[in-house]
C-alpha positions in Angstrom: 14.7 40.7 -11.4 11.7 39.2 -9.5 10.3 37.7 -12.7 13.7 36.0 -13.5 13.8 34.6 -9.9 10.3 33.1 -10.4 11.4 31.5 -13.6 14.5 30.1 -12.1 12.5 28.8 -9.1 10.0 27.1 -11.4 12.7 25.5 -13.6 14.4 24.3 -10.4 11.2 22.7 -9.1 10.5 21.1 -12.4 14.0 19.7 -12.6 13.8 18.3 -9.0 10.4 16.7 -9.8 11.9 15.1 -12.9 14.9 13.8 -11.0 12.7 12.4 -8.2 10.6 10.5 -10.8 13.8 9.2 -12.6 15.2 8.2 -9.2 12.1 6.2 -8.4 12.1 4.5 -11.8 15.8 3.7 -11.4 15.2 2.1 -8.0 12.4 -0.1 -9.4 13.9 -0.7 -12.8 14.5 -4.5 -12.2 11.1 -5.0 -10.4 8.5 -7.1 -12.1 5.0 -5.8 -13.1 2.1 -7.5 -11.2 -1.4 -7.6 -12.6 -4.3 -10.0 -12.3 -5.1 -10.7 -15.9 -7.7 -13.4 -15.2 -10.3 -10.8 -14.1 -10.7 -7.9 -16.5 -12.5 -5.8 -13.8 -9.3 -5.6 -11.8 -7.9 -2.5 -13.4 -4.6 -1.8 -11.6 -1.0 -3.0 -11.9 2.1 -2.3 -9.9 5.7 -3.3 -9.6 7.0 -5.8 -7.1 10.6 -6.3 -5.9 12.1 -9.3 -7.7 12.7 -11.3 -4.4 9.1 -10.9 -3.2 6.7 -13.9 -3.6 3.1 -13.1 -4.6 0.1 -15.4 -4.3 -3.5 -14.4 -5.3 -6.9 -15.9 -5.7 -10.6 -15.1 -5.6 -11.9 -15.4 -2.1 -14.1 -18.4 -1.7 -16.0 -16.9 1.2 -16.8 -13.6 -0.5 -17.7 -13.6 -4.2 -16.4 -10.7 -6.1 -13.4 -10.3 -3.8 -9.8 -11.2 -4.4 -6.9 -11.6 -1.9 -3.3 -10.9 -2.8 -0.5 -12.0 -0.4 2.9 -10.2 -0.9 5.7 -12.0 0.9 9.1 -10.4 1.1 12.0 -12.7 2.2 11.8 -11.2 5.7 9.1 -9.1 7.4 11.5 -8.2 10.3 15.2 -8.3 11.0 14.7 -11.2 13.5 12.6 -13.4 11.2 14.6 -16.6 11.0 13.0 -18.5 8.1 12.7 -16.6 4.8 9.2 -16.4 3.3 7.5 -17.8 6.4 5.4 -14.7 6.9 3.3 -12.4 4.7 3.2 -9.0 6.2 1.6 -7.2 3.2 -1.7 -8.0 1.7 -4.0 -6.5 -0.9 -7.8 -6.9 -0.9 -9.8 -6.2 -4.0 -13.6 -5.8 -3.9 -15.2 -5.6 -7.4 -18.0 -3.0 -7.4 -20.5 -4.8 -9.5 -19.9 -8.2 -7.9 -19.7 -7.7 -4.1 -20.8 -5.6 -1.2 -18.2 -3.3 0.3 -19.0 -0.7 2.9 -16.6 2.1 1.8 -17.7 4.6 4.4 -17.7 2.1 7.2 -14.2 0.9 6.3 -12.8 4.4 6.1 -14.4 5.3 9.3 -12.9 2.2 11.0 -9.3 2.9 9.9 -9.6 6.7 10.5 -9.5 6.2 14.3 -8.1 3.8 16.9 -9.3 0.3 16.1 -10.3 -2.1 18.9 -8.2 -5.3 18.8 -10.4 -7.4 21.1 -14.1 -7.6 21.7 -13.6 -6.1 25.2 -12.2 -2.9 23.5 -9.6 -2.6 26.3 -6.9 -3.0 23.7 -6.8 -0.9 20.6 -4.5 0.5 18.0 -3.4 4.2 18.1 -3.8 6.2 14.9 -0.4 7.9 14.4 -0.6 9.2 10.8 -3.2 10.0 8.2 -2.6 11.4 4.7 -4.1 11.8 1.3 -1.9 11.6 -1.7 -2.0 10.9 -5.5 0.0 8.4 -7.5 -0.3 8.4 -11.3 -3.7 10.0 -11.1 -5.0 7.7 -8.4 -6.2 9.2 -5.1 -5.0 7.2 -2.1 -5.6 7.5 1.6 -3.0 6.2 4.1 -3.7 5.5 7.7 -0.8 4.3 10.0 -1.6 2.7 13.3 0.6 1.7 16.2 -0.3 -1.4 18.2 1.2 -3.9 20.7 1.5 -7.5 19.6 3.0 -9.9 22.1 4.9 -7.1 23.9 6.3 -5.8 20.6 5.2 -2.5 19.0 4.0 -2.8 15.4 3.1 -0.3 12.7 0.0 -1.3 10.8 -0.6 0.7 7.6 -3.7 0.8 5.5 -3.7 2.3 2.0 -7.1 2.6 0.4 -8.1 3.7 -3.1 -10.7 3.0 -5.7 -11.1 3.0 -9.4 -14.2 2.8 -11.6 -14.3 -1.0 -11.2 -13.1 -1.8 -7.7 -12.1 -0.8 -4.2 -8.6 -1.7 -3.1 -6.8 -1.7 0.2 -3.3 -2.7 1.2 -2.4 -3.7 4.7 1.2 -3.7 5.8 2.6 -4.8 9.1 6.2 -4.0 10.2 7.9 -3.7 13.6 7.5 -0.2 14.8 11.3 0.3 15.3 11.8 -0.9 11.7 9.3 1.4 10.0 12.2 3.0 8.1 13.7 -0.3 7.1 14.3 -1.5 3.5 11.1 -3.4 3.6 9.1 -0.3 4.6 10.9 1.7 1.9 10.2 -1.0 -0.7 6.5 -1.0 0.2 6.4 2.8 -0.3 8.2 2.4 -3.6 5.8 -0.3 -4.7 2.8 2.0 -4.0 4.5 4.7 -6.1 4.4 2.3 -9.1 0.6 1.9 -9.0 -1.2 2.7 -12.2 -4.6 2.0 -13.8 -4.9 -0.2 -16.8 -7.7 -0.6 -19.3 -9.9 -3.6 -18.5 
């Protein structure tokens, strides 16, 4: 009896995992795949919602680094002009081509971050988690901060591959952290995968 129960529980868990994966794929089925093909060392790709605008280029001020701006139509419910704000960015630092202080960066985002030189204003770390997507180990750090009397959630998602360090930064109004934009950002992260360079 106990062995049968264990088998049923295992089958149920496997079915739920399969259904969750299918559901994520269904929700991103019409999304377009994004990759930077001009630089073979950039070894990831991910899906982007069809109504998001994406711009990317190598950083002129830092060789071996690339910047990607991801612009949804609106970053908040009160944004009046579509595509007037990019609240999500991705920074890529190629390991053989640039300096990147991995330990220093992770230390910075793992605690409250000073916003001004005086350090009298700072973010508050509200969530920290490690998770895995398609074999990639990711770290997420969510911060709460005040910007012009409005509370904002600032999320950092860091990961690395053999070729590069990557980190997303997303900024959404704190009371909209469960909005469609926030959900689409999380779904986008779930589509991350490594590609052969």
